[in-house]
N, CA, C and O atoms as CSV, one atom per row, in Angstrom:
chain,resi,resn,atom,element,x,y,z
A,1,MET,N,N,109.737,176.408,119.365
A,1,MET,CA,C,110.105,176.581,120.753
A,1,MET,C,C,110.934,175.390,121.208
A,1,MET,O,O,110.529,174.240,121.041
A,2,MET,N,N,112.081,175.668,121.775
A,2,MET,CA,C,112.980,174.607,122.170
A,2,MET,C,C,112.987,174.474,123.681
A,2,MET,O,O,113.111,175.466,124.398
A,3,GLY,N,N,112.853,173.238,124.169
A,3,GLY,CA,C,112.879,172.973,125.599
A,3,GLY,C,C,114.292,172.724,126.076
A,3,GLY,O,O,115.263,172.994,125.369
A,4,LYS,N,N,114.389,172.210,127.275
A,4,LYS,CA,C,115.688,171.901,127.869
A,4,LYS,C,C,116.396,170.827,127.057
A,4,LYS,O,O,115.797,169.818,126.688
A,5,ARG,N,N,117.678,171.054,126.783
A,5,ARG,CA,C,118.455,170.100,125.994
A,5,ARG,C,C,119.191,169.135,126.923
A,5,ARG,O,O,119.604,169.492,128.027
A,6,LEU,N,N,119.341,167.909,126.442
A,6,LEU,CA,C,120.072,166.896,127.197
A,6,LEU,C,C,121.568,167.208,127.177
A,6,LEU,O,O,122.064,167.881,126.273
A,7,VAL,N,N,122.269,166.711,128.181
A,7,VAL,CA,C,123.715,166.889,128.294
A,7,VAL,C,C,124.353,165.509,128.185
A,7,VAL,O,O,124.003,164.596,128.933
A,8,ALA,N,N,125.290,165.360,127.249
A,8,ALA,CA,C,125.876,164.052,126.934
A,8,ALA,C,C,126.403,163.319,128.169
A,8,ALA,O,O,126.208,162.110,128.294
A,9,ILE,N,N,127.052,164.018,129.062
A,9,ILE,CA,C,127.671,163.374,130.223
A,9,ILE,C,C,126.635,162.796,131.194
A,9,ILE,O,O,126.968,161.936,132.009
A,10,GLU,N,N,125.393,163.256,131.115
A,10,GLU,CA,C,124.344,162.812,132.037
A,10,GLU,C,C,123.482,161.677,131.483
A,10,GLU,O,O,122.651,161.134,132.211
A,11,LEU,N,N,123.660,161.309,130.221
A,11,LEU,CA,C,122.768,160.357,129.559
A,11,LEU,C,C,122.741,158.974,130.209
A,11,LEU,O,O,121.688,158.340,130.266
A,12,LYS,N,N,123.881,158.504,130.696
A,12,LYS,CA,C,123.941,157.165,131.286
A,12,LYS,C,C,123.344,157.099,132.682
A,12,LYS,O,O,123.164,156.011,133.229
A,13,ASN,N,N,123.032,158.262,133.267
A,13,ASN,CA,C,122.479,158.300,134.620
A,13,ASN,C,C,120.990,158.617,134.667
A,13,ASN,O,O,120.411,158.710,135.749
A,14,LEU,N,N,120.364,158.782,133.508
A,14,LEU,CA,C,118.942,159.116,133.483
A,14,LEU,C,C,118.098,157.902,133.883
A,14,LEU,O,O,118.425,156.777,133.505
A,15,PRO,N,N,117.020,158.114,134.640
A,15,PRO,CA,C,116.148,157.011,135.042
A,15,PRO,C,C,115.279,156.531,133.878
A,15,PRO,O,O,115.206,157.201,132.848
A,16,PRO,N,N,114.625,155.385,134.029
A,16,PRO,CA,C,113.731,154.890,132.969
A,16,PRO,C,C,112.682,155.933,132.590
A,16,PRO,O,O,112.179,156.673,133.435
A,17,GLY,N,N,112.368,155.969,131.291
A,17,GLY,CA,C,111.370,156.901,130.781
A,17,GLY,C,C,111.850,157.530,129.494
A,17,GLY,O,O,112.924,157.207,128.988
A,18,MET,N,N,111.027,158.448,128.961
A,18,MET,CA,C,111.349,159.176,127.737
A,18,MET,C,C,111.882,160.551,128.138
A,18,MET,O,O,111.217,161.305,128.849
A,19,HIS,N,N,113.083,160.863,127.675
A,19,HIS,CA,C,113.730,162.119,128.032
A,19,HIS,C,C,113.920,162.953,126.767
A,19,HIS,O,O,114.668,162.572,125.866
A,20,ALA,N,N,113.234,164.098,126.711
A,20,ALA,CA,C,113.252,164.959,125.525
A,20,ALA,C,C,114.524,165.786,125.455
A,20,ALA,O,O,115.054,166.225,126.475
A,21,ASP,N,N,115.003,165.990,124.238
A,21,ASP,CA,C,116.142,166.866,123.985
A,21,ASP,C,C,115.634,168.095,123.253
A,21,ASP,O,O,115.903,168.261,122.063
A,22,GLY,N,N,114.918,168.942,123.933
A,22,GLY,CA,C,114.388,170.141,123.296
A,22,GLY,C,C,113.503,169.782,122.123
A,22,GLY,O,O,112.547,169.021,122.276
A,23,ALA,N,N,113.807,170.317,120.958
A,23,ALA,CA,C,113.027,170.032,119.764
A,23,ALA,C,C,113.588,168.836,118.999
A,23,ALA,O,O,113.121,168.529,117.902
A,24,GLY,N,N,114.584,168.161,119.567
A,24,GLY,CA,C,115.242,167.049,118.886
A,24,GLY,C,C,114.722,165.692,119.306
A,24,GLY,O,O,113.529,165.524,119.559
A,25,PRO,N,N,115.607,164.739,119.380
A,25,PRO,CA,C,115.209,163.368,119.691
A,25,PRO,C,C,114.875,163.185,121.169
A,25,PRO,O,O,115.094,164.068,121.997
A,26,TYR,N,N,114.343,162.019,121.461
A,26,TYR,CA,C,114.101,161.592,122.838
A,26,TYR,C,C,115.061,160.452,123.131
A,26,TYR,O,O,115.388,159.668,122.240
A,27,LEU,N,N,115.517,160.357,124.382
A,27,LEU,CA,C,116.269,159.189,124.803
A,27,LEU,C,C,115.280,158.306,125.568
A,27,LEU,O,O,114.747,158.708,126.603
A,28,ASN,N,N,115.046,157.110,125.052
A,28,ASN,CA,C,114.129,156.163,125.673
A,28,ASN,C,C,114.957,155.232,126.550
A,28,ASN,O,O,115.746,154.433,126.046
A,29,VAL,N,N,114.773,155.338,127.866
A,29,VAL,CA,C,115.501,154.506,128.815
A,29,VAL,C,C,114.555,153.440,129.336
A,29,VAL,O,O,113.548,153.755,129.970
A,30,GLN,N,N,114.872,152.184,129.073
A,30,GLN,CA,C,114.053,151.055,129.510
A,30,GLN,C,C,114.411,150.669,130.958
A,30,GLN,O,O,115.483,151.027,131.446
A,31,GLU,N,N,113.528,149.951,131.629
A,31,GLU,CA,C,113.787,149.449,132.977
A,31,GLU,C,C,115.055,148.594,133.013
A,31,GLU,O,O,115.774,148.576,134.012
A,32,SER,N,N,115.322,147.882,131.905
A,32,SER,CA,C,116.494,147.006,131.819
A,32,SER,C,C,117.799,147.795,131.739
A,32,SER,O,O,118.883,147.238,131.915
A,33,GLY,N,N,117.684,149.105,131.471
A,33,GLY,CA,C,118.869,149.935,131.304
A,33,GLY,C,C,119.180,150.229,129.850
A,33,GLY,O,O,120.030,151.070,129.558
A,34,SER,N,N,118.508,149.552,128.936
A,34,SER,CA,C,118.689,149.785,127.500
A,34,SER,C,C,118.307,151.224,127.169
A,34,SER,O,O,117.303,151.739,127.662
A,35,ARG,N,N,119.119,151.868,126.327
A,35,ARG,CA,C,118.886,153.275,125.978
A,35,ARG,C,C,118.931,153.437,124.465
A,35,ARG,O,O,119.904,153.049,123.819
A,36,SER,N,N,117.872,154.015,123.905
A,36,SER,CA,C,117.841,154.221,122.461
A,36,SER,C,C,117.215,155.575,122.130
A,36,SER,O,O,116.393,156.110,122.875
A,37,TRP,N,N,117.636,156.101,120.990
A,37,TRP,CA,C,117.137,157.394,120.517
A,37,TRP,C,C,115.873,157.194,119.710
A,37,TRP,O,O,115.797,156.309,118.858
A,38,ILE,N,N,114.877,158.026,119.986
A,38,ILE,CA,C,113.580,157.977,119.317
A,38,ILE,C,C,113.271,159.369,118.759
A,38,ILE,O,O,113.478,160.382,119.428
A,39,LEU,N,N,112.780,159.396,117.541
A,39,LEU,CA,C,112.278,160.642,116.969
A,39,LEU,C,C,110.763,160.551,116.953
A,39,LEU,O,O,110.195,159.622,116.378
A,40,ARG,N,N,110.113,161.513,117.583
A,40,ARG,CA,C,108.656,161.620,117.519
A,40,ARG,C,C,108.333,162.711,116.525
A,40,ARG,O,O,108.693,163.873,116.712
A,41,THR,N,N,107.649,162.318,115.463
A,41,THR,CA,C,107.316,163.280,114.420
A,41,THR,C,C,106.027,162.862,113.730
A,41,THR,O,O,105.470,161.804,114.024
A,42,VAL,N,N,105.569,163.678,112.831
A,42,VAL,CA,C,104.368,163.384,112.068
A,42,VAL,C,C,104.783,162.995,110.651
A,42,VAL,O,O,105.479,163.744,109.966
A,43,VAL,N,N,104.348,161.820,110.227
A,43,VAL,CA,C,104.624,161.335,108.877
A,43,VAL,C,C,103.292,161.143,108.183
A,43,VAL,O,O,102.486,160.299,108.576
A,44,ARG,N,N,103.074,161.930,107.154
A,44,ARG,CA,C,101.828,161.875,106.379
A,44,ARG,C,C,100.580,161.946,107.260
A,44,ARG,O,O,99.634,161.179,107.083
A,45,GLY,N,N,100.599,162.877,108.207
A,45,GLY,CA,C,99.441,163.126,109.047
A,45,GLY,C,C,99.310,162.239,110.276
A,45,GLY,O,O,98.350,162.383,111.034
A,46,ARG,N,N,100.247,161.329,110.491
A,46,ARG,CA,C,100.160,160.438,111.655
A,46,ARG,C,C,101.394,160.586,112.529
A,46,ARG,O,O,102.524,160.589,112.041
A,47,ARG,N,N,101.157,160.709,113.839
A,47,ARG,CA,C,102.281,160.781,114.770
A,47,ARG,C,C,102.989,159.436,114.779
A,47,ARG,O,O,102.349,158.387,114.864
A,48,THR,N,N,104.311,159.473,114.691
A,48,THR,CA,C,105.093,158.255,114.577
A,48,THR,C,C,106.339,158.350,115.430
A,48,THR,O,O,106.966,159.407,115.506
A,49,ASP,N,N,106.703,157.251,116.075
A,49,ASP,CA,C,107.969,157.146,116.791
A,49,ASP,C,C,108.919,156.330,115.930
A,49,ASP,O,O,108.594,155.216,115.519
A,50,ILE,N,N,110.091,156.886,115.658
A,50,ILE,CA,C,111.081,156.209,114.828
A,50,ILE,C,C,112.354,156.034,115.652
A,50,ILE,O,O,112.916,157.005,116.160
A,51,ARG,N,N,112.795,154.801,115.776
A,51,ARG,CA,C,114.046,154.532,116.493
A,51,ARG,C,C,115.201,154.919,115.576
A,51,ARG,O,O,115.283,154.454,114.439
A,52,ILE,N,N,116.095,155.777,116.077
A,52,ILE,CA,C,117.196,156.237,115.241
A,52,ILE,C,C,118.554,155.749,115.724
A,52,ILE,O,O,119.583,156.171,115.197
A,53,GLY,N,N,118.573,154.874,116.712
A,53,GLY,CA,C,119.842,154.291,117.136
A,53,GLY,C,C,119.913,154.107,118.635
A,53,GLY,O,O,119.168,154.726,119.395
A,54,GLY,N,N,120.819,153.248,119.041
A,54,GLY,CA,C,121.053,153.021,120.455
A,54,GLY,C,C,122.095,153.995,120.973
A,54,GLY,O,O,122.906,154.504,120.200
A,55,LEU,N,N,122.082,154.258,122.263
A,55,LEU,CA,C,123.032,155.188,122.867
A,55,LEU,C,C,124.467,154.693,122.691
A,55,LEU,O,O,125.385,155.497,122.533
A,56,ALA,N,N,124.663,153.383,122.717
A,56,ALA,CA,C,126.010,152.835,122.590
A,56,ALA,C,C,126.622,153.092,121.212
A,56,ALA,O,O,127.844,153.153,121.080
A,57,THR,N,N,125.792,153.241,120.201
A,57,THR,CA,C,126.308,153.404,118.831
A,57,THR,C,C,125.995,154.757,118.207
A,57,THR,O,O,126.531,155.089,117.150
A,58,THR,N,N,125.135,155.538,118.849
A,58,THR,CA,C,124.741,156.829,118.291
A,58,THR,C,C,124.884,157.907,119.367
A,58,THR,O,O,124.187,157.879,120.381
A,59,SER,N,N,125.787,158.848,119.137
A,59,SER,CA,C,126.024,159.912,120.114
A,59,SER,C,C,124.853,160.895,120.122
A,59,SER,O,O,123.999,160.873,119.236
A,60,LEU,N,N,124.833,161.745,121.128
A,60,LEU,CA,C,123.793,162.772,121.235
A,60,LEU,C,C,123.816,163.680,120.010
A,60,LEU,O,O,122.761,163.998,119.462
A,61,SER,N,N,124.991,164.100,119.576
A,61,SER,CA,C,125.062,164.994,118.411
A,61,SER,C,C,124.599,164.279,117.140
A,61,SER,O,O,123.931,164.883,116.301
A,62,GLU,N,N,124.947,162.997,116.992
A,62,GLU,CA,C,124.484,162.235,115.823
A,62,GLU,C,C,122.967,162.066,115.855
A,62,GLU,O,O,122.307,162.173,114.821
A,63,ALA,N,N,122.414,161.800,117.041
A,63,ALA,CA,C,120.965,161.652,117.168
A,63,ALA,C,C,120.266,162.958,116.800
A,63,ALA,O,O,119.227,162.945,116.140
A,64,ARG,N,N,120.832,164.078,117.225
A,64,ARG,CA,C,120.253,165.382,116.876
A,64,ARG,C,C,120.277,165.607,115.364
A,64,ARG,O,O,119.294,166.068,114.782
A,65,GLU,N,N,121.409,165.276,114.731
A,65,GLU,CA,C,121.538,165.450,113.285
A,65,GLU,C,C,120.541,164.573,112.534
A,65,GLU,O,O,119.871,165.037,111.611
A,66,GLN,N,N,120.445,163.301,112.932
A,66,GLN,CA,C,119.518,162.384,112.269
A,66,GLN,C,C,118.078,162.837,112.456
A,66,GLN,O,O,117.280,162.806,111.519
A,67,ALA,N,N,117.753,163.257,113.669
A,67,ALA,CA,C,116.395,163.714,113.952
A,67,ALA,C,C,116.047,164.928,113.093
A,67,ALA,O,O,114.957,164.997,112.525
A,68,ALA,N,N,116.967,165.880,113.001
A,68,ALA,CA,C,116.717,167.086,112.204
A,68,ALA,C,C,116.537,166.729,110.730
A,68,ALA,O,O,115.646,167.252,110.060
A,69,SER,N,N,117.377,165.850,110.241
A,69,SER,CA,C,117.296,165.443,108.835
A,69,SER,C,C,115.980,164.726,108.538
A,69,SER,O,O,115.310,165.032,107.551
A,70,LEU,N,N,115.617,163.780,109.386
A,70,LEU,CA,C,114.375,163.024,109.175
A,70,LEU,C,C,113.148,163.926,109.308
A,70,LEU,O,O,112.194,163.796,108.541
A,71,ARG,N,N,113.174,164.836,110.275
A,71,ARG,CA,C,112.049,165.751,110.466
A,71,ARG,C,C,111.861,166.656,109.254
A,71,ARG,O,O,110.734,166.908,108.828
A,72,GLU,N,N,112.967,167.142,108.702
A,72,GLU,CA,C,112.909,168.001,107.518
A,72,GLU,C,C,112.299,167.255,106.336
A,72,GLU,O,O,111.462,167.798,105.616
A,73,LYS,N,N,112.723,166.005,106.140
A,73,LYS,CA,C,112.165,165.187,105.055
A,73,LYS,C,C,110.669,164.960,105.256
A,73,LYS,O,O,109.893,165.016,104.302
A,74,ALA,N,N,110.267,164.703,106.508
A,74,ALA,CA,C,108.848,164.476,106.809
A,74,ALA,C,C,108.032,165.742,106.534
A,74,ALA,O,O,106.916,165.665,106.019
A,75,ARG,N,N,108.596,166.916,106.880
A,75,ARG,CA,C,107.898,168.189,106.620
A,75,ARG,C,C,107.661,168.409,105.140
A,75,ARG,O,O,106.672,169.025,104.742
A,76,LYS,N,N,108.580,167.901,104.327
A,76,LYS,CA,C,108.459,168.056,102.872
A,76,LYS,C,C,107.497,167.035,102.276
A,76,LYS,O,O,107.277,167.022,101.065
A,77,GLY,N,N,106.919,166.173,103.129
A,77,GLY,CA,C,105.945,165.206,102.654
A,77,GLY,C,C,106.519,163.842,102.325
A,77,GLY,O,O,105.781,162.950,101.907
A,78,GLU,N,N,107.812,163.662,102.502
A,78,GLU,CA,C,108.442,162.371,102.208
A,78,GLU,C,C,108.046,161.356,103.274
A,78,GLU,O,O,108.015,161.670,104.464
A,79,ASP,N,N,107.747,160.149,102.840
A,79,ASP,CA,C,107.417,159.085,103.785
A,79,ASP,C,C,108.727,158.488,104.279
A,79,ASP,O,O,109.257,157.551,103.683
A,80,ILE,N,N,109.241,159.035,105.368
A,80,ILE,CA,C,110.551,158.628,105.863
A,80,ILE,C,C,110.568,157.198,106.393
A,80,ILE,O,O,111.636,156.604,106.540
A,81,LEU,N,N,109.406,156.647,106.678
A,81,LEU,CA,C,109.360,155.251,107.109
A,81,LEU,C,C,109.551,154.313,105.933
A,81,LEU,O,O,110.205,153.277,106.056
A,82,GLU,N,N,108.981,154.674,104.795
A,82,GLU,CA,C,109.054,153.831,103.612
A,82,GLU,C,C,110.430,153.890,102.958
A,82,GLU,O,O,110.919,152.879,102.453
A,83,THR,N,N,111.053,155.052,102.962
A,83,THR,CA,C,112.325,155.221,102.266
A,83,THR,C,C,113.526,154.807,103.109
A,83,THR,O,O,114.636,154.698,102.587
A,84,ARG,N,N,113.326,154.581,104.378
A,84,ARG,CA,C,114.418,154.207,105.266
A,84,ARG,C,C,114.653,152.708,105.190
A,84,ARG,O,O,113.813,151.923,105.629
A,85,VAL,N,N,115.779,152.313,104.642
A,85,VAL,CA,C,116.103,150.897,104.527
A,85,VAL,C,C,117.111,150.555,105.615
A,85,VAL,O,O,118.232,151.063,105.622
A,86,ILE,N,N,116.703,149.701,106.518
A,86,ILE,CA,C,117.559,149.319,107.632
A,86,ILE,C,C,117.996,147.882,107.407
A,86,ILE,O,O,117.150,147.003,107.238
A,87,PRO,N,N,119.305,147.622,107.402
A,87,PRO,CA,C,119.786,146.269,107.120
A,87,PRO,C,C,119.528,145.306,108.273
A,87,PRO,O,O,119.365,145.714,109.423
A,88,THR,N,N,119.496,144.023,107.938
A,88,THR,CA,C,119.370,142.996,108.970
A,88,THR,C,C,120.717,142.802,109.639
A,88,THR,O,O,121.753,143.210,109.113
A,89,LEU,N,N,120.689,142.176,110.802
A,89,LEU,CA,C,121.935,141.887,111.500
A,89,LEU,C,C,122.819,140.972,110.654
A,89,LEU,O,O,124.034,141.162,110.600
A,90,LYS,N,N,122.221,139.989,109.999
A,90,LYS,CA,C,123.009,139.067,109.180
A,90,LYS,C,C,123.701,139.811,108.036
A,90,LYS,O,O,124.891,139.611,107.795
A,91,ASP,N,N,122.962,140.664,107.338
A,91,ASP,CA,C,123.558,141.437,106.251
A,91,ASP,C,C,124.710,142.304,106.758
A,91,ASP,O,O,125.770,142.366,106.136
A,92,THR,N,N,124.492,142.965,107.882
A,92,THR,CA,C,125.514,143.829,108.463
A,92,THR,C,C,126.740,143.026,108.875
A,92,THR,O,O,127.870,143.449,108.629
A,93,ALA,N,N,126.526,141.875,109.497
A,93,ALA,CA,C,127.644,141.034,109.942
A,93,ALA,C,C,128.454,140.520,108.752
A,93,ALA,O,O,129.683,140.477,108.812
A,94,LEU,N,N,127.780,140.135,107.684
A,94,LEU,CA,C,128.490,139.637,106.503
A,94,LEU,C,C,129.319,140.739,105.840
A,94,LEU,O,O,130.436,140.491,105.387
A,95,ILE,N,N,128.779,141.937,105.787
A,95,ILE,CA,C,129.528,143.074,105.234
A,95,ILE,C,C,130.736,143.374,106.112
A,95,ILE,O,O,131.840,143.590,105.614
A,96,TYR,N,N,130.515,143.384,107.421
A,96,TYR,CA,C,131.613,143.648,108.361
A,96,TYR,C,C,132.690,142.574,108.242
A,96,TYR,O,O,133.880,142.887,108.206
A,97,HIS,N,N,132.278,141.320,108.182
A,97,HIS,CA,C,133.231,140.212,108.060
A,97,HIS,C,C,134.088,140.376,106.803
A,97,HIS,O,O,135.301,140.167,106.843
A,98,ALA,N,N,133.460,140.748,105.697
A,98,ALA,CA,C,134.211,140.941,104.456
A,98,ALA,C,C,135.222,142.085,104.592
A,98,ALA,O,O,136.308,142.030,104.014
A,99,GLN,N,N,134.863,143.106,105.349
A,99,GLN,CA,C,135.747,144.258,105.515
A,99,GLN,C,C,136.932,143.967,106.427
A,99,GLN,O,O,138.015,144.514,106.220
A,100,VAL,N,N,136.745,143.111,107.438
A,100,VAL,CA,C,137.819,142.881,108.415
A,100,VAL,C,C,138.479,141.512,108.280
A,100,VAL,O,O,139.370,141.185,109.064
A,101,SER,N,N,138.066,140.714,107.314
A,101,SER,CA,C,138.587,139.349,107.211
A,101,SER,C,C,140.109,139.303,107.073
A,101,SER,O,O,140.739,138.347,107.523
A,102,GLU,N,N,140.697,140.309,106.465
A,102,GLU,CA,C,142.147,140.336,106.315
A,102,GLU,C,C,142.874,140.579,107.627
A,102,GLU,O,O,144.075,140.322,107.719
A,103,THR,N,N,142.171,141.070,108.647
A,103,THR,CA,C,142.821,141.355,109.924
A,103,THR,C,C,142.850,140.148,110.854
A,103,THR,O,O,143.518,140.186,111.887
A,104,PHE,N,N,142.138,139.079,110.506
A,104,PHE,CA,C,142.156,137.878,111.340
A,104,PHE,C,C,143.528,137.218,111.269
A,104,PHE,O,O,144.240,137.355,110.274
A,105,ASP,N,N,143.895,136.499,112.332
A,105,ASP,CA,C,145.193,135.830,112.394
A,105,ASP,C,C,145.375,134.820,111.273
A,105,ASP,O,O,146.481,134.630,110.768
A,106,SER,N,N,144.281,134.174,110.890
A,106,SER,CA,C,144.360,133.175,109.825
A,106,SER,C,C,143.009,133.100,109.124
A,106,SER,O,O,142.011,133.626,109.616
A,107,GLU,N,N,142.991,132.449,107.981
A,107,GLU,CA,C,141.735,132.256,107.259
A,107,GLU,C,C,140.779,131.409,108.098
A,107,GLU,O,O,139.570,131.636,108.088
A,108,GLN,N,N,141.322,130.438,108.820
A,108,GLN,CA,C,140.521,129.570,109.685
A,108,GLN,C,C,139.831,130.375,110.788
A,108,GLN,O,O,138.672,130.129,111.120
A,109,HIS,N,N,140.562,131.339,111.346
A,109,HIS,CA,C,139.980,132.195,112.393
A,109,HIS,C,C,138.769,132.947,111.840
A,109,HIS,O,O,137.730,133.029,112.495
A,110,GLY,N,N,138.908,133.491,110.639
A,110,GLY,CA,C,137.803,134.207,110.013
A,110,GLY,C,C,136.605,133.308,109.750
A,110,GLY,O,O,135.458,133.715,109.934
A,111,GLN,N,N,136.878,132.083,109.317
A,111,GLN,CA,C,135.798,131.124,109.068
A,111,GLN,C,C,135.108,130.725,110.366
A,111,GLN,O,O,133.885,130.591,110.402
A,112,ASN,N,N,135.884,130.533,111.434
A,112,ASN,CA,C,135.308,130.173,112.734
A,112,ASN,C,C,134.440,131.299,113.286
A,112,ASN,O,O,133.385,131.049,113.869
A,113,TRP,N,N,134.886,132.531,113.102
A,113,TRP,CA,C,134.128,133.692,113.565
A,113,TRP,C,C,132.760,133.724,112.897
A,113,TRP,O,O,131.733,133.910,113.551
A,114,LEU,N,N,132.769,133.539,111.575
A,114,LEU,CA,C,131.515,133.557,110.826
A,114,LEU,C,C,130.645,132.351,111.181
A,114,LEU,O,O,129.427,132.484,111.301
A,115,ARG,N,N,131.246,131.196,111.347
A,115,ARG,CA,C,130.501,129.981,111.700
A,115,ARG,C,C,129.816,130.131,113.064
A,115,ARG,O,O,128.693,129.664,113.250
A,116,SER,N,N,130.484,130.775,114.003
A,116,SER,CA,C,129.887,131.009,115.329
A,116,SER,C,C,128.627,131.864,115.207
A,116,SER,O,O,127.619,131.599,115.862
A,117,LEU,N,N,128.697,132.884,114.367
A,117,LEU,CA,C,127.513,133.718,114.154
A,117,LEU,C,C,126.381,132.905,113.530
A,117,LEU,O,O,125.223,133.031,113.927
A,118,GLU,N,N,126.728,132.069,112.547
A,118,GLU,CA,C,125.718,131.245,111.877
A,118,GLU,C,C,125.045,130.275,112.849
A,118,GLU,O,O,123.847,130.017,112.740
A,119,LEU,N,N,125.806,129.745,113.790
A,119,LEU,CA,C,125.262,128.770,114.735
A,119,LEU,C,C,124.477,129.399,115.882
A,119,LEU,O,O,123.427,128.888,116.269
A,120,TYR,N,N,124.982,130.506,116.426
A,120,TYR,CA,C,124.434,131.028,117.674
A,120,TYR,C,C,123.691,132.360,117.560
A,120,TYR,O,O,122.792,132.626,118.357
A,121,VAL,N,N,124.039,133.179,116.613
A,121,VAL,CA,C,123.461,134.529,116.548
A,121,VAL,C,C,122.385,134.645,115.473
A,121,VAL,O,O,121.284,135.124,115.743
A,122,PHE,N,N,122.699,134.210,114.263
A,122,PHE,CA,C,121.758,134.374,113.154
A,122,PHE,C,C,120.410,133.698,113.376
A,122,PHE,O,O,119.389,134.265,112.987
A,123,PRO,N,N,120.357,132.497,113.991
A,123,PRO,CA,C,119.031,131.887,114.196
A,123,PRO,C,C,118.093,132.769,115.041
A,123,PRO,O,O,116.885,132.782,114.808
A,124,GLU,N,N,118.633,133.490,115.998
A,124,GLU,CA,C,117.814,134.325,116.893
A,124,GLU,C,C,117.643,135.751,116.355
A,124,GLU,O,O,116.554,136.320,116.423
A,125,PHE,N,N,118.735,136.325,115.817
A,125,PHE,CA,C,118.726,137.739,115.467
A,125,PHE,C,C,119.033,138.044,114.009
A,125,PHE,O,O,118.918,139.200,113.602
A,126,GLY,N,N,119.413,137.069,113.216
A,126,GLY,CA,C,119.870,137.308,111.846
A,126,GLY,C,C,118.880,138.026,110.961
A,126,GLY,O,O,119.282,138.862,110.151
A,127,SER,N,N,117.603,137.730,111.085
A,127,SER,CA,C,116.602,138.344,110.210
A,127,SER,C,C,116.046,139.647,110.775
A,127,SER,O,O,115.268,140.322,110.099
A,128,LYS,N,N,116.425,140.016,111.996
A,128,LYS,CA,C,115.963,141.282,112.576
A,128,LYS,C,C,116.802,142.425,112.029
A,128,LYS,O,O,118.003,142.276,111.803
A,129,THR,N,N,116.157,143.568,111.819
A,129,THR,CA,C,116.923,144.741,111.406
A,129,THR,C,C,117.711,145.237,112.616
A,129,THR,O,O,117.299,145.054,113.761
A,130,VAL,N,N,118.844,145.861,112.343
A,130,VAL,CA,C,119.727,146.251,113.437
A,130,VAL,C,C,119.070,147.223,114.416
A,130,VAL,O,O,119.465,147.274,115.581
A,131,ASP,N,N,118.095,147.980,113.981
A,131,ASP,CA,C,117.420,148.905,114.890
A,131,ASP,C,C,116.451,148.199,115.842
A,131,ASP,O,O,115.959,148.815,116.787
A,132,GLN,N,N,116.172,146.913,115.605
A,132,GLN,CA,C,115.265,146.160,116.471
A,132,GLN,C,C,116.005,145.455,117.610
A,132,GLN,O,O,115.371,144.911,118.514
A,133,ILE,N,N,117.320,145.459,117.574
A,133,ILE,CA,C,118.107,144.728,118.560
A,133,ILE,C,C,118.664,145.709,119.581
A,133,ILE,O,O,119.363,146.660,119.230
A,134,ASP,N,N,118.346,145.468,120.848
A,134,ASP,CA,C,118.870,146.299,121.915
A,134,ASP,C,C,119.253,145.402,123.088
A,134,ASP,O,O,119.124,144.181,123.003
A,135,THR,N,N,119.707,145.983,124.149
A,135,THR,CA,C,120.158,145.222,125.303
A,135,THR,C,C,119.055,144.327,125.847
A,135,THR,O,O,119.308,143.181,126.220
A,136,ALA,N,N,117.841,144.842,125.893
A,136,ALA,CA,C,116.730,144.062,126.433
A,136,ALA,C,C,116.494,142.795,125.618
A,136,ALA,O,O,116.255,141.732,126.192
A,137,SER,N,N,116.558,142.889,124.281
A,137,SER,CA,C,116.336,141.699,123.450
A,137,SER,C,C,117.465,140.697,123.622
A,137,SER,O,O,117.239,139.489,123.546
A,138,LEU,N,N,118.679,141.186,123.851
A,138,LEU,CA,C,119.811,140.289,124.098
A,138,LEU,C,C,119.657,139.562,125.425
A,138,LEU,O,O,119.938,138.368,125.529
A,139,VAL,N,N,119.209,140.292,126.433
A,139,VAL,CA,C,119.011,139.686,127.758
A,139,VAL,C,C,117.899,138.639,127.693
A,139,VAL,O,O,118.017,137.572,128.297
A,140,GLU,N,N,116.831,138.934,126.972
A,140,GLU,CA,C,115.712,137.989,126.833
A,140,GLU,C,C,116.142,136.713,126.116
A,140,GLU,O,O,115.605,135.638,126.380
A,141,ALA,N,N,117.116,136.832,125.203
A,141,ALA,CA,C,117.547,135.671,124.422
A,141,ALA,C,C,118.458,134.733,125.208
A,141,ALA,O,O,118.627,133.575,124.826
A,142,ARG,N,N,119.038,135.211,126.286
A,142,ARG,CA,C,119.933,134.359,127.103
A,142,ARG,C,C,119.140,133.197,127.670
A,142,ARG,O,O,118.017,133.374,128.142
A,143,VAL,N,N,119.706,132.044,127.625
A,143,VAL,CA,C,119.034,130.859,128.153
A,143,VAL,C,C,119.805,130.267,129.291
A,143,VAL,O,O,119.387,129.259,129.862
């Protein structure tokens, strides 16, 4: 049974709370305004909430696709929590830097970009997986 589905154009105006998309994902809206997609499903007999992405990086259609895929795997008995490998921010940043380093104005610019991350970002967020970082955690880190 499918409930009311969310409409992409309305997502940024939803109030704080959990907003269901029919049989698909939920949009979790925090008081801070942070918005992330959550899949509520049963994994090996236990109800589990799995964060599948932030609204800024994961569209409604992508969230629906991921939710359907993960739910199907869970129904087949796969432990989707154990098999899901989520990279750390540092790992992701290093991969991204390697991919775009040729687009920097100079080699020095690329080195400075990476050095800034090493000094200011990695100490606070480098070891966190990318799914653990949202607007609220960024706001809390501001000093």
